[in-house]
Structures are given as structure tokens and as C-alpha cells.
Gaussian input, Z-matrix of N, CA and C with variables (Angstrom, degrees):
# hf/3-21g

backbone

0 1
 N
 C     1     B1
 C     2     B2     1     A1
 N     3     B3     2     A2     1     D1
 C     4     B4     3     A3     2     D2
 C     5     B5     4     A4     3     D3
 N     6     B6     5     A5     4     D4
 C     7     B7     6     A6     5     D5
 C     8     B8     7     A7     6     D6
 N     9     B9     8     A8     7     D7
 C    10    B10     9     A9     8     D8
 C    11    B11    10    A10     9     D9
 N    12    B12    11    A11    10    D10
 C    13    B13    12    A12    11    D11
 C    14    B14    13    A13    12    D12
 N    15    B15    14    A14    13    D13
 C    16    B16    15    A15    14    D14
 C    17    B17    16    A16    15    D15
 N    18    B18    17    A17    16    D16
 C    19    B19    18    A18    17    D17
 C    20    B20    19    A19    18    D18
 N    21    B21    20    A20    19    D19
 C    22    B22    21    A21    20    D20
 C    23    B23    22    A22    21    D21
 N    24    B24    23    A23    22    D22
 C    25    B25    24    A24    23    D23
 C    26    B26    25    A25    24    D24
 N    27    B27    26    A26    25    D25
 C    28    B28    27    A27    26    D26
 C    29    B29    28    A28    27    D27
 N    30    B30    29    A29    28    D28
 C    31    B31    30    A30    29    D29
 C    32    B32    31    A31    30    D30
 N    33    B33    32    A32    31    D31
 C    34    B34    33    A33    32    D32
 C    35    B35    34    A34    33    D33
 N    36    B36    35    A35    34    D34
 C    37    B37    36    A36    35    D35
 C    38    B38    37    A37    36    D36
 N    39    B39    38    A38    37    D37
 C    40    B40    39    A39    38    D38
 C    41    B41    40    A40    39    D39
 N    42    B42    41    A41    40    D40
 C    43    B43    42    A42    41    D41
 C    44    B44    43    A43    42    D42
 N    45    B45    44    A44    43    D43
 C    46    B46    45    A45    44    D44
 C    47    B47    46    A46    45    D45
 N    48    B48    47    A47    46    D46
 C    49    B49    48    A48    47    D47
 C    50    B50    49    A49    48    D48
 N    51    B51    50    A50    49    D49
 C    52    B52    51    A51    50    D50
 C    53    B53    52    A52    51    D51
 N    54    B54    53    A53    52    D52
 C    55    B55    54    A54    53    D53
 C    56    B56    55    A55    54    D54
 N    57    B57    56    A56    55    D55
 C    58    B58    57    A57    56    D56
 C    59    B59    58    A58    57    D57
 N    60    B60    59    A59    58    D58
 C    61    B61    60    A60    59    D59
 C    62    B62    61    A61    60    D60
 N    63    B63    62    A62    61    D61
 C    64    B64    63    A63    62    D62
 C    65    B65    64    A64    63    D63
 N    66    B66    65    A65    64    D64
 C    67    B67    66    A66    65    D65
 C    68    B68    67    A67    66    D66
 N    69    B69    68    A68    67    D67
 C    70    B70    69    A69    68    D68
 C    71    B71    70    A70    69    D69
 N    72    B72    71    A71    70    D70
 C    73    B73    72    A72    71    D71
 C    74    B74    73    A73    72    D72
 N    75    B75    74    A74    73    D73
 C    76    B76    75    A75    74    D74
 C    77    B77    76    A76    75    D75
 N    78    B78    77    A77    76    D76
 C    79    B79    78    A78    77    D77
 C    80    B80    79    A79    78    D78
 N    81    B81    80    A80    79    D79
 C    82    B82    81    A81    80    D80
 C    83    B83    82    A82    81    D81
 N    84    B84    83    A83    82    D82
 C    85    B85    84    A84    83    D83
 C    86    B86    85    A85    84    D84
 N    87    B87    86    A86    85    D85
 C    88    B88    87    A87    86    D86
 C    89    B89    88    A88    87    D87
 N    90    B90    89    A89    88    D88
 C    91    B91    90    A90    89    D89
 C    92    B92    91    A91    90    D90
 N    93    B93    92    A92    91    D91
 C    94    B94    93    A93    92    D92
 C    95    B95    94    A94    93    D93
 N    96    B96    95    A95    94    D94
 C    97    B97    96    A96    95    D95
 C    98    B98    97    A97    96    D96
 N    99    B99    98    A98    97    D97
 C   100   B100    99    A99    98    D98
 C   101   B101   100   A100    99    D99
 N   102   B102   101   A101   100   D100
 C   103   B103   102   A102   101   D101
 C   104   B104   103   A103   102   D102
 N   105   B105   104   A104   103   D103
 C   106   B106   105   A105   104   D104
 C   107   B107   106   A106   105   D105
 N   108   B108   107   A107   106   D106
 C   109   B109   108   A108   107   D107
 C   110   B110   109   A109   108   D108
 N   111   B111   110   A110   109   D109
 C   112   B112   111   A111   110   D110
 C   113   B113   112   A112   111   D111
 N   114   B114   113   A113   112   D112
 C   115   B115   114   A114   113   D113
 C   116   B116   115   A115   114   D114
 N   117   B117   116   A116   115   D115
 C   118   B118   117   A117   116   D116
 C   119   B119   118   A118   117   D117
 N   120   B120   119   A119   118   D118
 C   121   B121   120   A120   119   D119
 C   122   B122   121   A121   120   D120
 N   123   B123   122   A122   121   D121
 C   124   B124   123   A123   122   D122
 C   125   B125   124   A124   123   D123
 N   126   B126   125   A125   124   D124
 C   127   B127   126   A126   125   D125
 C   128   B128   127   A127   126   D126
 N   129   B129   128   A128   127   D127
 C   130   B130   129   A129   128   D128
 C   131   B131   130   A130   129   D129
 N   132   B132   131   A131   130   D130
 C   133   B133   132   A132   131   D131
 C   134   B134   133   A133   132   D132
 N   135   B135   134   A134   133   D133
 C   136   B136   135   A135   134   D134
 C   137   B137   136   A136   135   D135
 N   138   B138   137   A137   136   D136
 C   139   B139   138   A138   137   D137
 C   140   B140   139   A139   138   D138
 N   141   B141   140   A140   139   D139
 C   142   B142   141   A141   140   D140
 C   143   B143   142   A142   141   D141
 N   144   B144   143   A143   142   D142
 C   145   B145   144   A144   143   D143
 C   146   B146   145   A145   144   D144
 N   147   B147   146   A146   145   D145
 C   148   B148   147   A147   146   D146
 C   149   B149   148   A148   147   D147
 N   150   B150   149   A149   148   D148
 C   151   B151   150   A150   149   D149
 C   152   B152   151   A151   150   D150
 N   153   B153   152   A152   151   D151
 C   154   B154   153   A153   152   D152
 C   155   B155   154   A154   153   D153
 N   156   B156   155   A155   154   D154
 C   157   B157   156   A156   155   D155
 C   158   B158   157   A157   156   D156
 N   159   B159   158   A158   157   D157
 C   160   B160   159   A159   158   D158
 C   161   B161   160   A160   159   D159
 N   162   B162   161   A161   160   D160
 C   163   B163   162   A162   161   D161
 C   164   B164   163   A163   162   D162
 N   165   B165   164   A164   163   D163
 C   166   B166   165   A165   164   D164
 C   167   B167   166   A166   165   D165
 N   168   B168   167   A167   166   D166
 C   169   B169   168   A168   167   D167
 C   170   B170   169   A169   168   D168
 N   171   B171   170   A170   169   D169
 C   172   B172   171   A171   170   D170
 C   173   B173   172   A172   171   D171
 N   174   B174   173   A173   172   D172
 C   175   B175   174   A174   173   D173
 C   176   B176   175   A175   174   D174
 N   177   B177   176   A176   175   D175
 C   178   B178   177   A177   176   D176
 C   179   B179   178   A178   177   D177
 N   180   B180   179   A179   178   D178
 C   181   B181   180   A180   179   D179
 C   182   B182   181   A181   180   D180
 N   183   B183   182   A182   181   D181
 C   184   B184   183   A183   182   D182
 C   185   B185   184   A184   183   D183
 N   186   B186   185   A185   184   D184
 C   187   B187   186   A186   185   D185
 C   188   B188   187   A187   186   D186
 N   189   B189   188   A188   187   D187
 C   190   B190   189   A189   188   D188
 C   191   B191   190   A190   189   D189
 N   192   B192   191   A191   190   D190
 C   193   B193   192   A192   191   D191
 C   194   B194   193   A193   192   D192
 N   195   B195   194   A194   193   D193
 C   196   B196   195   A195   194   D194
 C   197   B197   196   A196   195   D195
 N   198   B198   197   A197   196   D196
 C   199   B199   198   A198   197   D197
 C   200   B200   199   A199   198   D198
 N   201   B201   200   A200   199   D199
 C   202   B202   201   A201   200   D200
 C   203   B203   202   A202   201   D201
 N   204   B204   203   A203   202   D202
 C   205   B205   204   A204   203   D203
 C   206   B206   205   A205   204   D204
 N   207   B207   206   A206   205   D205
 C   208   B208   207   A207   206   D206
 C   209   B209   208   A208   207   D207
 N   210   B210   209   A209   208   D208
 C   211   B211   210   A210   209   D209
 C   212   B212   211   A211   210   D210
 N   213   B213   212   A212   211   D211
 C   214   B214   213   A213   212   D212
 C   215   B215   214   A214   213   D213
 N   216   B216   215   A215   214   D214
 C   217   B217   216   A216   215   D215
 C   218   B218   217   A217   216   D216
 N   219   B219   218   A218   217   D217
 C   220   B220   219   A219   218   D218
 C   221   B221   220   A220   219   D219
 N   222   B222   221   A221   220   D220
 C   223   B223   222   A222   221   D221
 C   224   B224   223   A223   222   D222
 N   225   B225   224   A224   223   D223
 C   226   B226   225   A225   224   D224
 C   227   B227   226   A226   225   D225
 N   228   B228   227   A227   226   D226
 C   229   B229   228   A228   227   D227
 C   230   B230   229   A229   228   D228
 N   231   B231   230   A230   229   D229
 C   232   B232   231   A231   230   D230
 C   233   B233   232   A232   231   D231
 N   234   B234   233   A233   232   D232
 C   235   B235   234   A234   233   D233
 C   236   B236   235   A235   234   D234
 N   237   B237   236   A236   235   D235
 C   238   B238   237   A237   236   D236
 C   239   B239   238   A238   237   D237
 N   240   B240   239   A239   238   D238
 C   241   B241   240   A240   239   D239
 C   242   B242   241   A241   240   D240
 N   243   B243   242   A242   241   D241
 C   244   B244   243   A243   242   D242
 C   245   B245   244   A244   243   D243
 N   246   B246   245   A245   244   D244
 C   247   B247   246   A246   245   D245
 C   248   B248   247   A247   246   D246
 N   249   B249   248   A248   247   D247
 C   250   B250   249   A249   248   D248
 C   251   B251   250   A250   249   D249
 N   252   B252   251   A251   250   D250
 C   253   B253   252   A252   251   D251
 C   254   B254   253   A253   252   D252
 N   255   B255   254   A254   253   D253
 C   256   B256   255   A255   254   D254
 C   257   B257   256   A256   255   D255
 N   258   B258   257   A257   256   D256
 C   259   B259   258   A258   257   D257
 C   260   B260   259   A259   258   D258
 N   261   B261   260   A260   259   D259
 C   262   B262   261   A261   260   D260
 C   263   B263   262   A262   261   D261
 N   264   B264   263   A263   262   D262
 C   265   B265   264   A264   263   D263
 C   266   B266   265   A265   264   D264

   B1=1.4536
   B2=1.5240
   B3=1.2833
   B4=1.4595
   B5=1.5239
   B6=1.3293
   B7=1.4625
   B8=1.5247
   B9=1.3323
   B10=1.4628
   B11=1.5302
   B12=1.3312
   B13=1.4607
   B14=1.5216
   B15=1.3184
   B16=1.4648
   B17=1.5350
   B18=1.3233
   B19=1.4582
   B20=1.5197
   B21=1.3398
   B22=1.4646
   B23=1.5273
   B24=1.3371
   B25=1.4610
   B26=1.5300
   B27=1.3304
   B28=1.4690
   B29=1.5380
   B30=1.3291
   B31=1.4716
   B32=1.5250
   B33=1.3350
   B34=1.4671
   B35=1.5250
   B36=1.3385
   B37=1.4693
   B38=1.5287
   B39=1.3226
   B40=1.4604
   B41=1.5329
   B42=1.3200
   B43=1.4706
   B44=1.5210
   B45=1.3499
   B46=1.4635
   B47=1.5259
   B48=1.3163
   B49=1.4635
   B50=1.5253
   B51=1.3344
   B52=1.4623
   B53=1.5298
   B54=1.3138
   B55=1.4660
   B56=1.5271
   B57=1.3240
   B58=1.4644
   B59=1.5281
   B60=1.3239
   B61=1.4708
   B62=1.5218
   B63=1.3187
   B64=1.4716
   B65=1.5219
   B66=1.3221
   B67=1.4680
   B68=1.5300
   B69=1.3123
   B70=1.4723
   B71=1.5214
   B72=1.3207
   B73=1.4594
   B74=1.5319
   B75=1.3414
   B76=1.4690
   B77=1.5217
   B78=1.3290
   B79=1.4695
   B80=1.5246
   B81=1.3233
   B82=1.4624
   B83=1.5320
   B84=1.3339
   B85=1.4617
   B86=1.5236
   B87=1.3272
   B88=1.4707
   B89=1.5216
   B90=1.3231
   B91=1.4654
   B92=1.5229
   B93=1.3294
   B94=1.4674
   B95=1.5243
   B96=1.3156
   B97=1.4641
   B98=1.5291
   B99=1.3251
   B100=1.4587
   B101=1.5192
   B102=1.3196
   B103=1.4677
   B104=1.5238
   B105=1.3447
   B106=1.4658
   B107=1.5200
   B108=1.3202
   B109=1.4562
   B110=1.5326
   B111=1.3391
   B112=1.4591
   B113=1.5314
   B114=1.3219
   B115=1.4583
   B116=1.5343
   B117=1.3321
   B118=1.4729
   B119=1.5255
   B120=1.3362
   B121=1.4615
   B122=1.5316
   B123=1.3311
   B124=1.4625
   B125=1.5212
   B126=1.3158
   B127=1.4639
   B128=1.5265
   B129=1.3225
   B130=1.4673
   B131=1.5243
   B132=1.3258
   B133=1.4620
   B134=1.5214
   B135=1.2988
   B136=1.4522
   B137=1.5214
   B138=1.3207
   B139=1.4598
   B140=1.5202
   B141=1.3377
   B142=1.4619
   B143=1.5288
   B144=1.3200
   B145=1.4666
   B146=1.5216
   B147=1.3411
   B148=1.4681
   B149=1.5290
   B150=1.3240
   B151=1.4642
   B152=1.5240
   B153=1.3153
   B154=1.4538
   B155=1.5181
   B156=1.3214
   B157=1.4570
   B158=1.5259
   B159=1.3255
   B160=1.4521
   B161=1.5202
   B162=1.3233
   B163=1.4591
   B164=1.5277
   B165=1.3145
   B166=1.4678
   B167=1.5322
   B168=1.3286
   B169=1.4618
   B170=1.5265
   B171=1.3423
   B172=1.4668
   B173=1.5283
   B174=1.3288
   B175=1.4606
   B176=1.5349
   B177=1.3323
   B178=1.4672
   B179=1.5229
   B180=1.3303
   B181=1.4560
   B182=1.5221
   B183=1.3154
   B184=1.4589
   B185=1.5244
   B186=1.3147
   B187=1.4563
   B188=1.5155
   B189=1.3236
   B190=1.4657
   B191=1.5184
   B192=1.3232
   B193=1.4600
   B194=1.5262
   B195=1.3324
   B196=1.4674
   B197=1.5234
   B198=1.3226
   B199=1.4554
   B200=1.5153
   B201=1.3317
   B202=1.4655
   B203=1.5296
   B204=1.3173
   B205=1.4659
   B206=1.5323
   B207=1.3112
   B208=1.4676
   B209=1.5228
   B210=1.3130
   B211=1.4679
   B212=1.5302
   B213=1.3141
   B214=1.4555
   B215=1.5209
   B216=1.3191
   B217=1.4553
   B218=1.5231
   B219=1.3042
   B220=1.4634
   B221=1.5280
   B222=1.3107
   B223=1.4602
   B224=1.5273
   B225=1.3217
   B226=1.4667
   B227=1.5333
   B228=1.3227
   B229=1.4609
   B230=1.5207
   B231=1.3206
   B232=1.4641
   B233=1.5296
   B234=1.3302
   B235=1.4600
   B236=1.5324
   B237=1.3287
   B238=1.4618
   B239=1.5193
   B240=1.3172
   B241=1.4652
   B242=1.5335
   B243=1.3367
   B244=1.4669
   B245=1.5314
   B246=1.3279
   B247=1.4624
   B248=1.5184
   B249=1.3428
   B250=1.4682
   B251=1.5273
   B252=1.3279
   B253=1.4642
   B254=1.5279
   B255=1.3472
   B256=1.4555
   B257=1.5219
   B258=1.3160
   B259=1.4613
   B260=1.5285
   B261=1.3353
   B262=1.4772
   B263=1.5189
   B264=1.3212
   B265=1.4714
   B266=1.5258
   A1=108.59
   A2=115.02
   A3=122.75
   A4=110.84
   A5=117.00
   A6=121.89
   A7=112.58
   A8=117.62
   A9=119.35
   A10=112.30
   A11=116.75
   A12=119.36
   A13=109.31
   A14=118.10
   A15=121.84
   A16=112.82
   A17=115.89
   A18=121.75
   A19=112.98
   A20=116.75
   A21=119.74
   A22=109.03
   A23=116.02
   A24=120.49
   A25=114.09
   A26=120.36
   A27=118.70
   A28=112.38
   A29=117.55
   A30=120.38
   A31=110.24
   A32=116.12
   A33=120.39
   A34=110.81
   A35=115.61
   A36=119.77
   A37=111.94
   A38=117.08
   A39=120.27
   A40=111.00
   A41=117.24
   A42=122.38
   A43=112.56
   A44=117.04
   A45=121.49
   A46=111.62
   A47=116.21
   A48=122.01
   A49=113.10
   A50=117.88
   A51=119.61
   A52=110.76
   A53=115.05
   A54=120.90
   A55=110.50
   A56=115.41
   A57=119.88
   A58=111.23
   A59=116.92
   A60=120.48
   A61=110.53
   A62=116.84
   A63=120.69
   A64=110.27
   A65=117.59
   A66=121.23
   A67=111.12
   A68=116.69
   A69=120.14
   A70=110.91
   A71=116.60
   A72=120.83
   A73=110.56
   A74=116.74
   A75=119.81
   A76=111.63
   A77=116.90
   A78=120.30
   A79=110.72
   A80=116.93
   A81=121.30
   A82=110.74
   A83=116.32
   A84=119.96
   A85=111.59
   A86=116.11
   A87=120.73
   A88=112.26
   A89=116.47
   A90=121.80
   A91=109.47
   A92=118.62
   A93=120.76
   A94=113.68
   A95=117.85
   A96=121.87
   A97=111.76
   A98=117.75
   A99=122.05
   A100=110.23
   A101=116.07
   A102=122.29
   A103=112.25
   A104=114.61
   A105=122.32
   A106=106.60
   A107=117.02
   A108=122.13
   A109=109.64
   A110=117.62
   A111=119.92
   A112=113.19
   A113=117.24
   A114=120.31
   A115=112.48
   A116=117.63
   A117=120.13
   A118=113.72
   A119=116.52
   A120=122.70
   A121=113.16
   A122=117.27
   A123=121.42
   A124=110.16
   A125=116.77
   A126=121.33
   A127=113.92
   A128=117.29
   A129=119.25
   A130=110.22
   A131=115.36
   A132=120.53
   A133=110.27
   A134=114.67
   A135=121.95
   A136=107.20
   A137=117.63
   A138=122.22
   A139=110.63
   A140=116.01
   A141=121.53
   A142=109.75
   A143=115.98
   A144=120.88
   A145=111.09
   A146=117.09
   A147=121.61
   A148=111.35
   A149=116.75
   A150=123.72
   A151=113.82
   A152=116.82
   A153=121.15
   A154=107.96
   A155=116.84
   A156=120.75
   A157=107.68
   A158=116.15
   A159=121.51
   A160=108.28
   A161=116.23
   A162=121.40
   A163=109.15
   A164=117.12
   A165=120.85
   A166=111.47
   A167=117.65
   A168=120.86
   A169=112.64
   A170=117.78
   A171=119.71
   A172=113.99
   A173=117.73
   A174=124.40
   A175=113.74
   A176=117.83
   A177=121.35
   A178=109.08
   A179=116.77
   A180=122.00
   A181=109.90
   A182=115.98
   A183=121.05
   A184=109.11
   A185=115.35
   A186=121.72
   A187=109.43
   A188=116.33
   A189=120.52
   A190=111.74
   A191=116.76
   A192=120.40
   A193=113.66
   A194=118.44
   A195=121.03
   A196=110.57
   A197=115.47
   A198=120.39
   A199=114.35
   A200=117.23
   A201=121.09
   A202=109.26
   A203=116.85
   A204=120.40
   A205=111.10
   A206=117.36
   A207=121.43
   A208=113.11
   A209=117.61
   A210=121.38
   A211=110.26
   A212=115.76
   A213=121.85
   A214=115.21
   A215=117.86
   A216=118.92
   A217=111.02
   A218=114.38
   A219=120.26
   A220=110.50
   A221=116.05
   A222=121.07
   A223=109.13
   A224=117.59
   A225=120.73
   A226=111.52
   A227=116.16
   A228=120.76
   A229=111.31
   A230=117.27
   A231=120.38
   A232=110.74
   A233=117.35
   A234=121.30
   A235=110.29
   A236=117.67
   A237=121.32
   A238=111.62
   A239=117.08
   A240=119.91
   A241=110.02
   A242=116.51
   A243=120.60
   A244=109.98
   A245=117.92
   A246=120.63
   A247=111.06
   A248=116.83
   A249=120.15
   A250=110.77
   A251=116.52
   A252=119.89
   A253=109.09
   A254=117.19
   A255=120.72
   A256=111.86
   A257=118.31
   A258=120.62
   A259=111.07
   A260=116.72
   A261=119.90
   A262=114.05
   A263=117.92
   A264=119.59
   A265=111.76
   D1=164.37
   D2=-178.71
   D3=-60.98
   D4=137.78
   D5=-179.15
   D6=-60.17
   D7=-32.37
   D8=-177.23
   D9=-94.37
   D10=16.59
   D11=178.31
   D12=-68.22
   D13=137.35
   D14=-176.11
   D15=-60.36
   D16=145.31
   D17=179.90
   D18=-98.66
   D19=-14.28
   D20=179.95
   D21=-149.06
   D22=171.27
   D23=-174.87
   D24=-61.65
   D25=-43.21
   D26=177.05
   D27=-60.44
   D28=-40.16
   D29=176.34
   D30=-64.48
   D31=-40.74
   D32=178.20
   D33=-59.97
   D34=-49.99
   D35=-178.57
   D36=-60.20
   D37=-37.17
   D38=178.50
   D39=-70.99
   D40=-40.96
   D41=-175.74
   D42=-70.83
   D43=-38.93
   D44=-175.03
   D45=-117.51
   D46=46.54
   D47=-176.11
   D48=-75.35
   D49=-16.31
   D50=-176.20
   D51=-138.27
   D52=163.35
   D53=175.26
   D54=-60.59
   D55=-39.75
   D56=-179.66
   D57=-61.69
   D58=-41.32
   D59=178.40
   D60=-63.47
   D61=-39.39
   D62=177.96
   D63=-66.29
   D64=-42.81
   D65=178.85
   D66=-63.55
   D67=-42.35
   D68=178.33
   D69=-60.99
   D70=-40.65
   D71=179.70
   D72=-64.82
   D73=-45.93
   D74=178.41
   D75=-61.90
   D76=-41.06
   D77=179.17
   D78=-62.50
   D79=-40.40
   D80=179.43
   D81=-64.92
   D82=-38.98
   D83=178.02
   D84=-68.84
   D85=-42.19
   D86=-176.75
   D87=-73.30
   D88=-41.39
   D89=-177.77
   D90=-128.64
   D91=77.08
   D92=-176.11
   D93=-59.65
   D94=-27.72
   D95=179.63
   D96=-97.81
   D97=9.87
   D98=-176.75
   D99=105.09
   D100=163.26
   D101=-176.96
   D102=-53.62
   D103=137.74
   D104=172.42
   D105=-135.95
   D106=119.73
   D107=-179.87
   D108=-63.74
   D109=129.91
   D110=179.15
   D111=-69.13
   D112=-17.53
   D113=-178.92
   D114=-92.07
   D115=-51.30
   D116=-171.80
   D117=-117.12
   D118=-2.09
   D119=-178.17
   D120=69.61
   D121=15.82
   D122=175.26
   D123=-59.76
   D124=152.40
   D125=-174.68
   D126=-109.67
   D127=-3.56
   D128=-178.85
   D129=-116.77
   D130=143.97
   D131=-179.56
   D132=-147.90
   D133=167.67
   D134=170.46
   D135=-133.63
   D136=162.93
   D137=-174.75
   D138=-110.92
   D139=134.70
   D140=177.78
   D141=-83.15
   D142=173.17
   D143=177.09
   D144=-64.45
   D145=-25.68
   D146=178.34
   D147=-88.71
   D148=11.74
   D149=177.96
   D150=65.04
   D151=31.68
   D152=171.26
   D153=-92.93
   D154=142.64
   D155=174.89
   D156=-90.14
   D157=132.95
   D158=-179.52
   D159=-116.19
   D160=123.02
   D161=179.32
   D162=-66.46
   D163=130.46
   D164=179.13
   D165=-67.90
   D166=-29.24
   D167=-176.60
   D168=-77.99
   D169=-49.19
   D170=-173.08
   D171=-117.59
   D172=-1.04
   D173=178.97
   D174=67.81
   D175=13.59
   D176=177.09
   D177=-65.60
   D178=137.44
   D179=179.66
   D180=-104.21
   D181=133.60
   D182=179.34
   D183=-137.61
   D184=143.89
   D185=177.44
   D186=-98.34
   D187=145.93
   D188=175.92
   D189=-60.36
   D190=-30.39
   D191=-175.57
   D192=-93.57
   D193=-4.12
   D194=179.74
   D195=-57.66
   D196=130.79
   D197=178.89
   D198=80.84
   D199=9.48
   D200=178.66
   D201=-117.66
   D202=173.73
   D203=176.80
   D204=-66.46
   D205=-15.21
   D206=179.85
   D207=-90.05
   D208=-3.64
   D209=-177.93
   D210=-57.62
   D211=130.13
   D212=176.09
   D213=82.11
   D214=-0.20
   D215=-179.05
   D216=-67.40
   D217=148.93
   D218=174.58
   D219=-110.19
   D220=-2.30
   D221=177.74
   D222=-84.20
   D223=151.54
   D224=178.20
   D225=-61.91
   D226=143.60
   D227=178.13
   D228=-60.40
   D229=-36.35
   D230=179.65
   D231=-59.92
   D232=-36.25
   D233=177.40
   D234=-67.38
   D235=-44.42
   D236=177.54
   D237=-63.84
   D238=-42.33
   D239=178.84
   D240=-60.26
   D241=-43.45
   D242=179.74
   D243=-63.94
   D244=-42.77
   D245=178.19
   D246=-61.45
   D247=-42.79
   D248=178.59
   D249=-64.92
   D250=-36.72
   D251=178.33
   D252=-60.14
   D253=-48.54
   D254=-176.29
   D255=-67.89
   D256=-31.00
   D257=178.84
   D258=-73.59
   D259=-35.61
   D260=-174.52
   D261=-96.85
   D262=-16.40
   D263=-176.13
   D264=-84.20

């Protein structure tokens, strides 16, 4: 697991207090060296209002949760992170 993963509930609440913090954590896990387009291997992207990453080179859209147990969820990531914390802690 990630070295900076929280060790207790107060650390967890501080670390994953927002959707953005959860998205940043997932991006770091998925692309530890930075974004890499699954189609063209491009390294630069921008984010849509729906939180999809769009490759600057080929315009391919990818979700942070694609291919994970969170794929297709409509619930906030912060809620899922909290549920996973309670199941695993």
C-alpha cells in the first residue's frame, strides 16, 4: 500500500476530505509516473467537467475508475473510500 496511507481514522479523514483528494490518490495509484494514455501513450491530459481525463495527443477519454471496482459508480469517491476504510480497518 501507499507509504502515505493513513494509519487511523483522523488521518484518513484529513487525507481524503474531498473528492479531489480521492481522485488525486487514485491517479497516483494508477499512474505513479504521471498520466499515460492507454491508446497512444501520450503523457499530457486535461480533465472534463465529468472528471474524465482527455489525452492531449489523441483526444482519448479515460476515467480514473475504469477497470476498477468503482467503475460506473454514481456515489462520491469519498463515500466509497470511507466504506473501504471501515471494511478493512
